Backbone bond lengths (Angstrom), bond angles and torsions (degrees), N, CA, C in turn:
res aa  C-N    CA-C-N  psi(-1)  N-CA   C-N-CA  omega(-1)  CA-C   N-CA-C  phi
1 M - - - 1.525 - - 1.600 107.15 -
2 G 1.272 118.04 149.82 1.422 120.13 176.27 1.494 110.07 169.07
3 P 1.425 117.02 170.96 1.426 118.28 -179.93 1.580 111.34 -74.36
4 S 1.282 114.19 171.54 1.477 118.38 178.14 1.520 109.03 -64.27
5 G 1.351 115.24 133.77 1.375 122.90 -179.21 1.514 113.89 91.40
6 A 1.302 116.79 3.92 1.440 118.82 -178.76 1.535 115.39 -78.17
7 G 1.364 113.50 -15.19 1.457 120.29 176.37 1.466 116.09 107.14
8 K 1.391 116.23 14.93 1.441 119.26 179.05 1.548 115.26 -54.87
9 T 1.410 109.25 -51.87 1.505 116.68 -177.75 1.529 110.51 -67.76
10 T 1.314 119.02 -38.34 1.367 123.18 -179.76 1.550 108.63 -66.06
11 L 1.272 123.12 -38.82 1.422 126.60 175.85 1.587 111.08 -59.48
12 L 1.406 115.23 -48.43 1.364 120.00 -176.12 1.601 110.67 -67.74
13 N 1.348 114.88 -38.15 1.414 120.30 175.52 1.512 115.79 -59.65
14 A 1.390 109.09 -42.08 1.435 114.55 175.73 1.552 114.78 -64.64
15 L 1.352 116.90 -42.00 1.406 122.30 179.75 1.591 109.81 -62.79
16 A 1.321 116.99 -40.09 1.370 123.03 -177.93 1.548 113.73 -88.03
17 R 1.293 116.83 -2.36 1.411 124.23 173.59 1.600 105.21 67.81
18 R 1.238 123.09 36.53 1.469 124.70 177.31 1.525 110.50 -84.65
19 G 1.324 119.20 -2.94 1.358 124.46 175.65 1.543 111.75 -159.94
20 P 1.298 120.06 169.69 1.464 121.08 179.41 1.505 113.73 -62.24
21 V 1.361 113.94 145.88 1.429 117.52 171.65 1.571 108.81 -102.47
22 T 1.226 113.47 110.52 1.587 118.05 -169.85 1.565 109.55 -82.19
23 K 1.231 117.53 -28.63 1.494 119.49 178.49 1.449 112.55 -133.40
24 G 1.324 113.66 162.00 1.489 121.21 173.12 1.523 110.53 63.32
25 S 1.328 118.70 -169.33 1.507 126.33 -178.79 1.386 109.60 -141.01
26 I 1.382 115.77 161.78 1.411 127.43 177.28 1.408 113.04 -135.29
27 S 1.276 116.51 126.53 1.460 120.16 -178.25 1.533 105.70 -112.09
28 Y 1.371 119.04 159.23 1.429 127.58 -175.93 1.493 105.86 -131.23
29 G 1.379 118.28 97.58 1.398 121.42 -176.00 1.536 109.34 64.28
30 G 1.341 118.37 28.66 1.448 119.08 176.05 1.518 111.30 92.34
31 R 1.326 116.69 -2.03 1.471 119.17 -174.50 1.511 104.76 -114.03
32 A 1.375 115.56 156.13 1.401 127.09 177.52 1.542 109.25 -76.46
33 W 1.359 115.77 160.15 1.462 120.97 -178.52 1.484 108.94 -64.52
34 S 1.321 119.92 143.40 1.460 125.42 166.09 1.604 107.69 -145.28
35 K 1.314 110.14 155.10 1.482 116.05 -178.53 1.588 111.92 -57.68
36 A 1.401 119.37 -26.24 1.291 121.33 174.72 1.551 116.75 -58.79
37 L 1.277 115.92 -16.89 1.515 119.83 -175.18 1.628 104.94 -92.06
38 K 1.244 120.95 -6.01 1.535 118.46 -174.32 1.540 111.52 -56.82
39 R 1.278 119.78 -41.33 1.377 118.51 -174.57 1.534 112.28 -88.34
40 R 1.378 117.81 9.19 1.464 117.79 -179.50 1.680 105.81 -109.97
41 I 1.384 116.68 -10.56 1.402 120.63 -173.27 1.507 111.01 -121.54
42 A 1.339 120.83 123.43 1.447 124.30 -178.12 1.420 109.03 -159.12
43 F 1.362 114.10 168.42 1.471 120.88 173.31 1.527 106.41 -154.42
44 V 1.228 116.45 153.70 1.531 125.00 -179.67 1.455 107.34 -97.81
45 E 1.370 119.95 120.03 1.396 126.58 173.86 1.428 119.34 -70.30
46 Q 1.304 122.19 156.94 1.449 121.39 177.00 1.499 113.40 -57.61
47 D 1.289 116.52 -43.18 1.528 122.83 172.87 1.499 104.67 -113.91
48 D 1.323 121.89 90.13 1.357 123.86 179.08 1.501 112.00 -74.99
49 I 1.391 116.13 160.00 1.507 121.53 -173.54 1.462 102.40 -100.89
50 V 1.321 114.86 124.87 1.514 123.57 177.71 1.410 107.85 -134.16
51 Y 1.344 114.54 172.85 1.478 121.50 177.31 1.496 108.80 -94.48
52 P 1.379 119.15 119.25 1.412 117.48 -173.52 1.554 113.95 -66.93
53 G 1.313 123.50 -11.36 1.380 125.97 -178.61 1.526 112.63 -93.55
54 L 1.289 116.10 5.78 1.519 121.64 179.86 1.607 109.96 -117.32
55 T 1.342 111.21 147.48 1.427 114.83 176.26 1.538 104.79 -80.74
56 V 1.357 114.93 171.89 1.465 118.97 179.82 1.497 112.40 -60.43
57 R 1.391 115.02 -44.98 1.459 121.49 178.66 1.581 108.78 -54.53
58 Q 1.401 115.47 -50.18 1.447 122.81 -176.30 1.536 110.43 -56.69
59 S 1.382 111.39 -46.61 1.510 117.54 -175.05 1.573 109.22 -63.88
60 V 1.304 120.30 -44.13 1.418 122.74 178.89 1.526 113.05 -70.10
61 T 1.370 115.72 -36.65 1.449 118.06 -177.77 1.504 113.07 -68.07
62 F 1.430 115.73 -42.93 1.424 118.72 -178.85 1.559 109.82 -63.01
63 L 1.332 120.28 -47.04 1.396 122.00 -174.68 1.513 110.84 -72.05
64 A 1.336 115.29 -30.26 1.609 115.87 175.11 1.478 106.24 -69.93
65 R 1.339 123.11 -39.32 1.509 120.83 177.17 1.522 112.89 -59.75
66 L 1.305 113.70 -33.14 1.515 120.74 178.03 1.555 112.19 -71.31
67 R 1.296 114.78 -44.70 1.521 123.02 -163.37 1.484 109.75 -98.21
68 L 1.305 122.86 -33.23 1.395 125.90 -172.98 1.497 116.51 -92.09
69 P 1.258 123.79 136.10 1.489 123.04 178.90 1.510 109.79 -68.93
70 Q 1.446 110.38 147.11 1.414 115.68 -179.94 1.515 116.38 -64.93
71 D 1.280 117.18 -36.90 1.453 121.82 178.09 1.487 111.98 -111.98
72 Y 1.320 118.40 130.01 1.451 124.13 179.22 1.540 110.19 -74.72
73 N 1.205 119.32 128.16 1.504 122.94 -175.29 1.572 110.45 -123.14
74 P 1.281 110.91 172.05 1.554 114.15 176.09 1.482 116.63 -54.36
75 S 1.339 114.82 -41.22 1.515 115.85 -176.75 1.602 110.01 -62.34
76 D 1.227 116.64 -38.68 1.508 118.00 177.29 1.418 111.87 -65.29
77 Y 1.355 118.97 -43.95 1.420 126.97 -174.85 1.648 105.83 -68.75
78 V 1.277 117.50 -39.32 1.513 117.71 177.33 1.463 111.48 -65.85
79 M 1.423 119.95 -39.38 1.409 128.07 176.83 1.586 107.99 -55.50
80 D 1.382 115.05 -49.52 1.490 117.98 -178.59 1.475 110.15 -62.71
81 L 1.335 116.71 -48.29 1.456 118.57 -177.32 1.529 112.27 -59.01
82 A 1.378 116.79 -42.14 1.413 121.66 -179.84 1.467 110.26 -58.67
83 V 1.355 119.54 -46.42 1.381 122.32 177.71 1.548 115.05 -60.94
84 Q 1.296 117.15 -35.64 1.420 124.55 176.43 1.529 112.39 -77.98
85 G 1.360 118.98 -12.83 1.477 120.74 177.47 1.561 107.51 79.14
86 Q 1.281 119.45 26.78 1.462 118.20 -174.59 1.543 110.01 -111.98
87 L 1.381 119.21 9.38 1.401 117.41 -174.29 1.542 115.36 -74.65
88 S 1.317 114.20 -13.23 1.474 118.46 179.79 1.519 111.02 -84.51
89 D 1.342 119.90 -10.31 1.457 122.91 -176.76 1.557 107.63 -73.75
90 E 1.367 111.98 121.45 1.381 118.66 -176.15 1.469 112.53 -65.73
91 S 1.304 120.64 -28.66 1.436 121.50 -177.25 1.456 109.78 -76.91
92 V 1.369 118.88 -27.74 1.500 122.88 174.43 1.455 105.92 -69.15
93 L 1.310 119.80 -48.91 1.468 120.86 -174.31 1.556 110.73 -63.75
94 A 1.374 114.99 -31.49 1.469 115.84 178.41 1.505 108.94 -72.78
95 K 1.300 119.48 -35.34 1.503 123.47 -177.71 1.599 104.32 -69.85
96 L 1.218 121.97 -37.56 1.472 125.71 -179.85 1.534 105.63 -61.56
97 E 1.311 116.19 -52.55 1.445 122.85 -176.89 1.587 107.22 -60.54
98 E 1.306 118.04 -38.68 1.467 118.94 -178.68 1.556 110.08 -69.99
99 D 1.354 115.17 -39.53 1.467 116.42 -174.92 1.561 110.12 -77.51
100 F 1.287 118.77 -39.65 1.393 120.97 -170.26 1.502 116.36 -109.61
101 G 1.311 115.61 -3.38 1.489 117.37 -179.41 1.467 113.94 103.42
102 K 1.345 118.60 146.30 1.393 121.37 -178.78 1.525 119.07 -63.97
103 G 1.378 118.58 128.98 1.434 118.71 -177.88 1.596 108.14 90.19
104 S 1.340 119.17 -0.89 1.504 120.56 179.83 1.434 111.66 -65.09
105 V 1.371 118.17 -41.21 1.419 124.83 -174.99 1.519 115.19 -60.17
106 E 1.375 110.53 -48.58 1.437 120.18 178.31 1.536 108.96 -65.51
107 D 1.272 113.24 -47.18 1.490 118.29 -176.51 1.607 110.09 -56.97
108 S 1.340 113.66 -40.98 1.460 120.91 -179.27 1.425 112.04 -69.62
109 K 1.316 117.71 -39.99 1.516 121.00 176.63 1.527 108.43 -67.40
110 Q 1.263 121.76 -38.50 1.516 121.32 179.13 1.565 106.22 -69.42
111 A 1.274 121.92 -39.27 1.419 121.99 -177.92 1.595 109.67 -70.55
112 A 1.281 113.57 -35.16 1.487 115.80 177.03 1.581 109.33 -67.02
113 R 1.350 116.43 -41.08 1.464 117.55 178.50 1.532 112.28 -61.68
114 A 1.373 115.69 -45.35 1.444 124.05 179.44 1.496 113.07 -60.72
115 G 1.386 111.91 -38.19 1.493 113.72 -174.94 1.568 110.52 -81.27
116 D 1.367 119.82 -17.81 1.458 117.93 -176.11 1.525 112.78 -60.31
117 G 1.367 115.88 -32.50 1.438 114.86 -179.20 1.523 112.84 -95.54
118 V 1.208 120.59 6.22 1.438 124.69 -177.26 1.556 108.82 -83.09
119 D 1.213 118.97 125.73 1.510 124.84 -176.04 1.584 105.86 -114.88
120 S 1.264 118.65 68.99 1.533 120.52 179.90 1.428 108.24 -125.39
121 K 1.343 112.81 163.67 1.497 120.97 177.56 1.415 116.46 -65.29
122 A 1.430 111.80 -28.67 1.433 118.98 -179.98 1.577 111.68 -68.68
123 S 1.323 117.12 -35.31 1.420 123.97 -175.72 1.570 108.55 -86.20
124 R 1.249 115.54 -19.10 1.549 117.26 -173.10 1.514 111.59 -83.43
125 Y 1.303 118.01 -19.86 1.520 116.61 -178.43 1.443 107.18 -131.62
126 T 1.450 110.73 142.96 1.470 119.01 178.61 1.457 113.99 -71.46
127 Q 1.304 116.01 -40.27 1.413 123.64 -174.03 1.560 113.15 -105.41
128 P 1.339 116.60 143.80 1.437 117.78 169.64 1.448 117.54 -65.09
129 W 1.341 123.35 161.02 1.482 127.90 -173.41 1.464 111.74 -50.77
130 M 1.345 120.98 -51.71 1.397 121.58 -177.61 1.457 111.62 -61.20
131 A 1.356 122.74 -43.39 1.465 125.44 178.24 1.535 110.16 -61.33
132 Q 1.368 116.97 -39.05 1.448 119.03 177.02 1.577 110.83 -59.25
133 F 1.364 110.93 -48.29 1.402 118.00 178.99 1.469 117.39 -58.22
134 K 1.365 118.77 -41.33 1.434 121.44 177.29 1.548 112.36 -67.92
135 I 1.347 116.60 -40.17 1.447 117.57 -176.71 1.537 109.24 -70.28
136 L 1.349 116.93 -38.78 1.471 123.91 176.49 1.581 109.77 -61.44
137 V 1.294 115.57 -46.80 1.488 120.27 174.98 1.487 112.28 -55.45
138 D 1.282 114.48 -49.25 1.550 124.70 -179.43 1.591 105.67 -56.44
139 R 1.294 117.54 -44.42 1.498 117.88 179.18 1.539 113.12 -72.24
140 E 1.281 118.14 -45.13 1.411 121.26 179.38 1.522 112.54 -63.37
141 W 1.391 117.36 -35.60 1.373 119.00 178.46 1.535 110.08 -68.89
142 T 1.350 116.05 -35.99 1.538 120.17 179.21 1.573 106.26 -60.41
143 L 1.407 118.35 -39.45 1.418 124.36 -176.62 1.543 109.15 -74.42
144 T 1.311 120.29 -36.92 1.511 120.90 -171.09 1.565 110.47 -90.17
145 R 1.276 116.69 -30.13 1.512 118.17 -172.08 1.520 112.45 -52.53
146 P 1.279 120.27 -47.02 1.510 121.66 178.64 1.510 117.41 -53.14
147 N 1.376 114.02 -26.27 1.418 120.97 -172.98 1.543 115.76 -103.39
148 L 1.326 113.36 -0.94 1.469 121.12 177.41 1.552 112.42 -61.52
149 W 1.339 116.45 -41.53 1.532 120.24 -179.54 1.427 111.13 -112.94
150 S 1.230 118.14 131.09 1.578 123.67 169.77 1.525 107.59 -153.98
151 W 1.312 114.07 146.57 1.427 119.72 179.19 1.517 109.98 -63.21
152 Q 1.260 116.47 -32.93 1.513 120.23 -179.22 1.576 107.87 -62.09
153 S 1.293 117.50 -42.71 1.579 119.26 178.88 1.482 106.06 -69.64
154 F 1.387 119.57 -38.63 1.432 116.92 -177.58 1.515 111.85 -60.41
155 I 1.382 113.35 -49.83 1.507 117.90 172.55 1.482 118.36 -52.55
156 L 1.327 111.28 -43.28 1.458 114.00 -179.49 1.539 114.10 -63.50
157 Y 1.327 118.95 -51.38 1.455 122.49 -175.84 1.566 110.65 -70.49
158 V 1.293 115.04 -52.28 1.450 116.74 174.50 1.510 117.75 -57.64
159 G 1.306 113.51 -44.03 1.457 120.36 174.33 1.541 110.65 -58.66
160 Q 1.240 122.25 -43.77 1.419 121.10 176.71 1.480 110.91 -63.71
161 A 1.337 118.69 -41.18 1.455 118.82 -179.88 1.559 113.28 -62.86
162 L 1.311 113.50 -45.16 1.513 121.95 171.45 1.424 114.54 -51.14
163 L 1.332 117.06 -54.37 1.457 121.82 -179.67 1.555 111.84 -59.86
164 S 1.342 117.41 -41.24 1.411 121.10 178.33 1.568 106.87 -69.79
165 G 1.251 118.35 -41.05 1.436 120.66 179.60 1.485 114.45 -57.98
166 I 1.330 114.49 -39.53 1.478 124.00 -179.12 1.538 107.34 -66.27
167 L 1.300 114.04 -46.73 1.563 119.65 178.39 1.435 110.57 -58.00
168 W 1.301 123.46 -48.84 1.439 125.11 -172.80 1.610 106.84 -111.96
169 F 1.270 116.81 47.70 1.533 118.84 -170.82 1.500 110.16 -71.76
170 R 1.318 118.10 127.20 1.507 126.27 173.87 1.533 112.00 43.06
171 L 1.238 115.18 65.56 1.488 122.61 179.78 1.601 106.80 -63.57
172 G 1.275 114.55 145.44 1.475 121.09 178.22 1.544 108.96 -86.52
173 F 1.309 115.42 -177.01 1.459 121.70 -179.29 1.603 109.62 -118.84
174 D 1.286 118.18 21.84 1.408 120.33 179.81 1.567 106.47 -90.33
175 E 1.511 109.79 170.91 1.376 118.60 -176.86 1.541 112.36 -58.76
176 E 1.310 117.30 -35.97 1.504 118.93 -179.86 1.408 114.76 -71.10
177 D 1.416 119.32 -9.06 1.447 121.16 -178.56 1.581 108.73 -97.31
178 I 1.240 119.52 3.34 1.526 121.15 -175.86 1.524 108.98 -59.49
179 F 1.349 118.11 -55.21 1.456 124.56 -178.86 1.579 110.36 -54.82
180 S 1.342 115.52 -45.97 1.447 120.58 -174.03 1.555 109.24 -65.15
181 R 1.398 113.75 -38.28 1.466 121.38 -179.37 1.590 109.13 -65.11
182 L 1.320 112.37 -44.68 1.418 123.71 178.13 1.547 111.74 -53.34
183 T 1.367 114.04 -53.00 1.512 116.68 -177.66 1.508 110.19 -76.17
184 A 1.296 124.65 -17.33 1.406 126.30 177.53 1.547 108.74 -76.22
185 T 1.408 114.04 -38.96 1.425 119.48 174.47 1.463 115.72 -63.29
186 F 1.398 112.47 -34.23 1.447 120.20 171.91 1.496 116.81 -69.47
187 G 1.332 116.53 -39.57 1.386 119.99 -177.12 1.489 115.71 -76.64
188 I 1.306 118.15 -24.71 1.487 120.54 177.51 1.434 116.25 -66.25
189 G 1.373 116.51 -22.06 1.446 121.02 -177.08 1.480 112.94 -97.04
190 I 1.432 118.75 -23.10 1.470 120.70 -171.86 1.482 118.02 -57.84
191 P 1.363 119.17 -39.49 1.450 120.42 174.49 1.489 112.60 -56.73
192 W 1.377 118.33 -34.01 1.466 120.56 -176.17 1.506 112.88 -92.01
193 M 1.280 114.68 14.39 1.453 119.81 161.54 1.527 107.12 -105.32
194 F 1.349 120.61 -40.48 1.342 123.73 -178.00 1.470 117.69 -68.34
195 F 1.359 118.28 -55.87 1.376 120.63 -177.51 1.524 119.46 -67.97
196 P 1.278 122.12 -36.41 1.590 124.57 175.67 1.431 105.78 -61.81
197 L 1.397 119.63 -50.35 1.501 120.07 -176.28 1.523 110.26 -61.98
198 L 1.289 118.93 -49.95 1.527 115.03 -177.75 1.502 112.04 -68.36
199 D 1.326 119.02 -34.13 1.477 120.54 179.20 1.494 111.42 -63.02
200 A 1.273 117.20 -28.56 1.573 121.37 179.91 1.529 113.55 -68.76
201 L 1.301 115.96 -30.01 1.489 122.56 -173.64 1.523 114.36 -48.51
202 P 1.270 120.55 -54.24 1.379 123.32 -172.03 1.588 113.50 -80.42
203 L 1.345 116.37 -5.34 1.366 118.53 -168.52 1.522 111.86 -62.34
204 F 1.378 121.19 -44.00 1.361 122.12 170.53 1.394 122.93 -77.61
205 P 1.346 126.48 -44.45 1.395 128.88 173.10 1.545 117.09 -50.12
206 T 1.341 112.45 -42.86 1.503 116.52 -176.97 1.496 108.74 -77.97
207 S 1.141 122.48 -11.62 1.515 122.44 -177.42 1.521 111.38 -108.49
208 M 1.260 116.41 -0.25 1.551 118.76 -175.02 1.465 119.60 -62.08
209 V 1.434 110.71 -42.51 1.467 115.53 -174.77 1.664 107.24 -66.98
210 N 1.315 116.77 -47.48 1.500 113.70 179.21 1.441 112.70 -75.57
211 L 1.272 121.30 -24.20 1.495 117.92 167.67 1.416 119.16 -65.34
212 R 1.332 118.66 -39.27 1.403 123.98 179.67 1.713 108.88 -63.69
213 K 1.399 107.07 -40.55 1.455 113.14 -174.80 1.494 108.45 -67.52
214 E 1.379 120.13 -44.02 1.375 120.06 -178.66 1.426 119.33 -79.19
215 L 1.345 115.56 -25.71 1.566 118.59 167.02 1.487 109.73 -63.16
216 G 1.337 111.62 -45.62 1.523 115.47 -179.81 1.387 115.51 -53.77
217 V 1.357 122.24 -28.48 1.466 120.43 178.84 1.488 116.17 -101.58
218 G 1.366 111.30 9.11 1.546 117.22 177.27 1.416 112.89 72.80
219 A 1.418 119.27 32.83 1.436 117.24 -177.88 1.507 116.17 -71.85
220 Y 1.365 114.80 -32.07 1.569 120.63 -178.02 1.499 106.46 -160.53
221 R 1.275 111.05 168.35 1.497 120.69 170.93 1.486 115.97 -77.21
222 L 1.346 122.43 144.07 1.399 122.49 179.38 1.508 112.34 -55.80
223 S 1.421 114.85 -43.06 1.428 117.21 -179.08 1.541 117.59 -62.81
224 A 1.306 115.37 -31.42 1.477 120.52 174.08 1.578 110.79 -65.60
225 W 1.363 115.78 -41.68 1.424 119.50 177.91 1.595 111.34 -65.51
226 Y 1.322 114.25 -45.17 1.455 119.80 -178.31 1.605 112.17 -58.47
227 W 1.356 114.31 -47.99 1.485 118.34 178.45 1.580 110.51 -66.94
228 C 1.238 116.60 -36.75 1.506 118.88 174.80 1.495 111.86 -62.60
229 K 1.277 114.90 -52.25 1.551 120.98 -177.23 1.454 110.70 -57.71
230 T 1.325 117.13 -49.38 1.554 120.86 -174.16 1.541 111.44 -73.28
231 T 1.311 114.03 -35.03 1.502 119.75 178.96 1.565 109.03 -64.21
232 V 1.312 118.43 -57.68 1.495 120.28 -179.27 1.463 112.19 -64.23
233 A 1.331 117.81 -27.67 1.524 117.36 -176.62 1.597 106.60 -70.45
234 M 1.345 121.16 -22.95 1.442 122.27 -178.26 1.492 109.65 -79.60
235 S 1.275 118.84 -15.27 1.504 121.59 -178.82 1.516 112.04 -59.39
236 N 1.308 118.10 -25.76 1.457 124.84 177.77 1.544 109.71 -65.08
237 Y 1.280 115.47 -18.59 1.551 114.81 -174.27 1.594 108.63 -110.03
238 L 1.290 115.81 25.28 1.426 118.65 174.71 1.534 117.08 -86.92
239 V 1.370 113.47 -23.06 1.473 117.00 -179.90 1.571 113.58 -116.76
240 W 1.380 114.73 -43.54 1.478 116.52 -176.92 1.499 117.37 -59.52
241 P 1.340 119.48 -37.09 1.471 113.36 174.77 1.515 114.97 -68.95
242 I 1.301 116.78 -36.40 1.489 122.11 178.19 1.555 108.54 -56.36
243 L 1.345 113.86 -50.22 1.528 122.29 -175.57 1.645 103.73 -64.55
244 H 1.175 117.61 -53.76 1.518 118.54 178.90 1.453 116.54 -55.81
245 V 1.315 116.34 -49.86 1.519 117.13 -178.21 1.508 109.38 -71.57
246 S 1.219 121.56 -28.34 1.490 121.39 -179.52 1.451 113.31 -65.72
247 V 1.429 113.48 -47.59 1.507 118.83 177.53 1.508 111.45 -68.86
248 F 1.243 119.60 -43.48 1.544 121.91 174.98 1.428 109.66 -55.82
249 Y 1.339 116.23 -58.81 1.521 120.78 -175.06 1.511 114.85 -54.12
250 W 1.235 117.01 -40.62 1.534 123.54 -179.14 1.538 110.26 -72.92
251 M 1.234 117.03 -42.53 1.461 119.75 178.20 1.401 113.81 -65.88
252 A 1.357 119.70 -45.68 1.513 123.23 -177.11 1.438 111.89 -81.70
253 N 1.365 119.95 -8.97 1.448 121.31 178.58 1.544 110.71 54.58
254 L 1.338 111.75 53.94 1.492 117.20 -176.16 1.495 111.64 -66.26
255 N 1.432 115.51 -49.05 1.478 117.47 -179.52 1.589 106.94 -160.29
256 P 1.254 118.39 125.33 1.430 120.47 177.06 1.462 120.93 -65.63
257 L 1.326 113.71 -11.35 1.441 115.52 -178.23 1.555 114.88 -83.31
258 A 1.292 116.25 137.18 1.413 117.23 -175.62 1.547 113.21 -71.86
259 A 1.414 112.95 -28.23 1.416 115.13 176.63 1.538 112.04 -61.84
260 S 1.330 117.62 -41.31 1.483 121.68 -177.51 1.527 110.16 -65.70
261 Y 1.364 116.30 -31.36 1.434 119.81 -178.12 1.540 109.64 -69.18
262 F 1.377 116.87 -47.13 1.438 121.33 177.63 1.408 114.52 -70.15
263 A 1.367 123.28 -30.09 1.392 125.00 170.02 1.527 116.17 -61.78
264 L 1.333 110.74 -44.49 1.455 119.81 175.59 1.527 110.09 -59.26
265 L 1.334 115.52 -49.80 1.440 121.63 -171.18 1.593 104.58 -65.95
266 G 1.293 117.72 -43.21 1.500 117.48 178.70 1.561 113.65 -61.56
267 L 1.287 114.55 -38.28 1.483 119.46 179.81 1.498 106.72 -65.14
268 I 1.230 121.64 -44.48 1.474 123.78 -179.41 1.471 113.45 -64.50
269 L 1.339 119.36 -39.91 1.429 122.02 174.77 1.550 111.20 -63.90
270 V 1.288 114.79 -39.43 1.631 115.57 176.90 1.516 106.03 -68.74
271 S 1.272 120.33 -39.02 1.488 117.35 -174.77 1.553 109.17 -72.53
272 I 1.316 120.01 -23.86 1.429 125.29 173.26 1.525 110.80 -61.76
273 V 1.313 118.78 -42.73 1.491 123.19 178.45 1.517 104.28 -61.30
274 M 1.342 121.07 -51.55 1.465 128.42 -174.25 1.551 107.09 -57.63
275 Y 1.311 122.53 -55.75 1.484 119.09 177.27 1.376 118.10 -68.37
276 H 1.308 120.95 -23.84 1.423 126.18 169.51 1.596 111.34 -60.83
277 S 1.365 107.38 -47.21 1.550 115.26 -178.80 1.494 106.87 -63.28
278 L 1.349 121.21 -42.17 1.479 121.27 176.87 1.503 112.36 -54.58
279 G 1.345 115.93 -41.22 1.462 123.55 -176.76 1.615 104.91 -64.48
280 L 1.365 116.48 -43.10 1.404 115.96 -179.65 1.517 116.20 -67.07
281 L 1.374 111.53 -31.98 1.498 118.23 179.15 1.602 106.90 -63.99
282 I 1.333 116.01 -44.31 1.499 118.91 177.60 1.411 113.65 -66.39
283 A 1.355 119.96 -33.76 1.492 123.06 176.21 1.474 113.79 -68.03
284 A 1.352 111.91 -34.67 1.480 115.97 -179.22 1.551 115.16 -85.70
285 S 1.324 118.40 -16.86 1.412 122.45 -176.77 1.522 117.49 -105.58
286 T 1.331 116.66 -13.56 1.452 120.98 -176.03 1.618 106.71 -123.51
287 S 1.340 109.90 162.68 1.454 113.64 179.34 1.577 110.09 -82.39
288 P 1.321 118.89 155.18 1.460 119.19 -175.64 1.486 116.44 -55.21
289 D 1.328 115.11 -32.93 1.479 120.10 -179.50 1.666 113.80 -72.23
290 K 1.270 112.01 -15.77 1.480 115.89 -176.70 1.500 113.83 -114.49
291 M 1.389 122.65 -14.53 1.386 124.54 -170.71 1.579 111.13 -68.63
292 M 1.316 120.22 -31.01 1.534 118.51 175.34 1.485 112.01 -68.14
293 T 1.351 117.40 -32.96 1.457 115.54 179.50 1.554 109.99 -72.53
294 V 1.336 117.84 -40.33 1.445 121.02 174.11 1.556 114.11 -58.32
295 A 1.317 112.19 -46.34 1.415 121.70 -177.45 1.597 109.67 -60.32
296 L 1.303 115.91 -51.05 1.507 122.90 179.96 1.560 112.20 -59.94
297 L 1.327 116.81 -43.25 1.420 120.79 173.99 1.481 111.49 -62.00
298 L 1.237 121.04 -44.33 1.505 123.23 176.38 1.555 110.67 -64.95
299 V 1.286 120.86 -41.36 1.439 120.46 176.02 1.500 112.71 -62.77
300 T 1.345 117.14 -43.71 1.420 121.79 178.93 1.609 111.06 -63.55
301 F 1.283 117.94 -36.90 1.472 122.73 174.42 1.502 110.25 -64.58
302 M 1.326 118.27 -44.47 1.468 120.59 -174.45 1.524 109.65 -73.36
303 F 1.303 117.01 -32.72 1.477 120.89 173.64 1.515 116.73 -67.31
304 L 1.258 115.40 -38.49 1.511 118.43 -170.39 1.619 106.73 -87.28
305 F 1.294 123.68 -45.76 1.421 129.77 -171.17 1.518 108.79 -80.60
306 T 1.315 120.02 62.00 1.454 125.45 176.74 1.469 116.02 -118.62
307 G 1.300 111.05 -18.67 1.510 117.53 -173.05 1.629 112.32 85.82
308 V 1.355 115.86 3.52 1.381 117.49 178.12 1.618 112.56 -75.67
309 F 1.301 111.85 -42.54 1.455 119.15 -175.65 1.542 111.99 -84.08
310 I 1.288 115.48 -37.52 1.452 120.60 -179.40 1.539 106.91 -149.43
311 P 1.312 124.49 141.25 1.415 123.99 -178.40 1.567 107.90 -61.77
312 L 1.297 116.40 134.08 1.521 120.22 179.05 1.508 115.83 -50.42
313 D 1.423 114.31 -39.45 1.515 114.75 -174.97 1.612 106.83 -72.72
314 E 1.247 121.50 -7.71 1.477 122.85 177.14 1.542 113.16 -92.47
315 S 1.349 116.05 -5.97 1.449 119.15 -177.01 1.469 107.49 -87.79
316 A 1.395 117.67 169.99 1.432 121.15 -179.49 1.418 117.38 -66.79
317 L 1.443 114.11 -36.04 1.449 122.81 179.31 1.510 107.60 -127.91
318 P 1.322 118.39 80.61 1.394 120.16 -174.29 1.602 118.69 -66.48
319 F 1.436 110.78 -19.72 1.413 116.10 -177.71 1.583 110.46 -70.97
320 L 1.321 113.22 -19.33 1.490 117.03 -177.82 1.484 111.12 -59.74
321 G 1.404 120.90 -29.36 1.369 126.02 -179.02 1.540 112.40 -61.77
322 Y 1.327 113.01 -31.40 1.516 114.40 -175.14 1.419 113.93 -84.72
323 I 1.337 120.09 1.88 1.484 123.12 168.90 1.462 110.53 -106.74
324 N 1.362 117.69 9.37 1.464 122.14 178.53 1.513 112.38 -91.78
325 P 1.280 120.19 114.49 1.509 123.75 -177.65 1.583 108.66 -60.59
326 V 1.303 117.94 -36.55 1.454 119.43 -178.90 1.604 114.32 -61.13
327 L 1.416 111.53 -32.21 1.428 114.79 174.96 1.509 115.85 -57.67
328 Y 1.320 113.05 -44.42 1.474 121.38 -178.46 1.510 108.37 -71.49
329 T 1.256 124.20 -40.13 1.491 128.71 170.76 1.526 109.18 -54.76
330 F 1.273 114.62 -47.53 1.474 119.76 -178.19 1.510 110.60 -63.27
331 F 1.289 117.03 -48.91 1.535 123.02 176.39 1.496 111.38 -53.15
332 A 1.340 113.76 -45.91 1.490 116.48 -177.85 1.550 113.32 -68.37
333 Q 1.419 113.29 -33.91 1.429 114.14 175.72 1.523 114.19 -71.71
334 V 1.318 117.03 -31.48 1.431 115.66 176.16 1.513 114.32 -71.01
């Protein structure tokens, strides 16, 4: 206890190793700090960090699934009893021997002592990588699912398709229709460059506080979180591109062959992954206050240097078109 600024939070952060210890030393049961201790040491802050989309039960359950072992064992029981000061009770020791076998208490205590100084990935995490990934996907899906459908998104994507379909309505197959068909092929893919890239920008910054907190206590590996976050984020693009492309494709009369429709749809879905990855690269490599500027400059470059508005060989730097991913997507669509 103490007034503001007395160092209460600094002390707790030092004990829990949530920040660097600049002076002095801290021992844990006579042993030096190791990363294997991360999931054994924690404290609840006055204003704890939680996911606003989860209930209290869901928040506790998901983190418990990540940090607690699936099967209760003698080592865990011994640790609980030691904390409660009951380990010297002969009746408790007898009960342990009865439940877990003779010698199990001593074996567990020796294993715990041996493991305290081990700094390995196996001892840092309760769950294996795949189990972490599945639990994180379950939590992320719970957070994402309510936002997958909204009338606002429906109006946006269908409205764009209708406007584009009106502009390129029922194109013919004559020679004078070649340029119109070329621009329609270009236009059908542009929204799926713009939206995936910009939607990826807040993915890391908005998750950073919770991510640092959970990594700090050894809840999961960073790679498991990354694969979960990026995989679930792509679920938003399982329906809207199909709806948009279907309306645009039929209204513009791009090609009556079903094979051409499915080939174009498949190409756009692959390009969505690419542009979403570019957005993640920008989010990971630039500060939050600069990422939108970088992203908009990149989008402008990719939109202009395609040869649709002016032949690339007539521009001042024609080689720039050949580092533009939209150019190759456009060529593939044509």
